[in-house]
C-alpha positions, -999 to +999 in steps of 0.1 A: +684-137-458+712-151-468+710-189-475+734-209-450+747-247-463+769-266-443+787-293-460+784-332-453+819-331-428+804-301-409+770-321-401+787-349-390+807-327-366+776-309-354+758-340-346+789-361-335+780-388-361+804-402-388+800-390-427+794-427-433+764-424-409+748-395-431+755-414-460+737-444-450+708-423-438+709-407-471+702-440-488+677-451-463+658-418-468+660-407-432+683-376-433+675-340-436+667-328-475+701-324-492+710-308-522+736-318-548+758-289-562+787-299-584+787-332-569+790-323-535+762-326-509+752-299-490+723-292-466+706-260-461+706-249-424+670-243-422+663-279-433+687-292-407+671-270-379+633-281-390+648-323-391+662-315-354+627-303-342+612-332-359+634-354-337+622-335-298+608-359-278+590-355-247+590-390-233+611-420-238+581-437-250+569-416-272+567-435-308+591-422-333+583-394-353+552-380-333+556-345-327+560-333-289+531-311-295+506-338-313+473-344-295 
């Protein structure tokens, strides 16, 4: 299985956010897991998808960070 990575620019385009937003999220510790490879920030697709899954909501009144299937 090949490991797929996105760089900061690619992830910003995927989420329609600025690269500065992703940089801020990394500093605040609220971004997906990332790696620094030879000075470049990259995100593994598996971590991006896990982060997106953790953001799923079933209601607008659901507290942030609570899984949709939590009881």
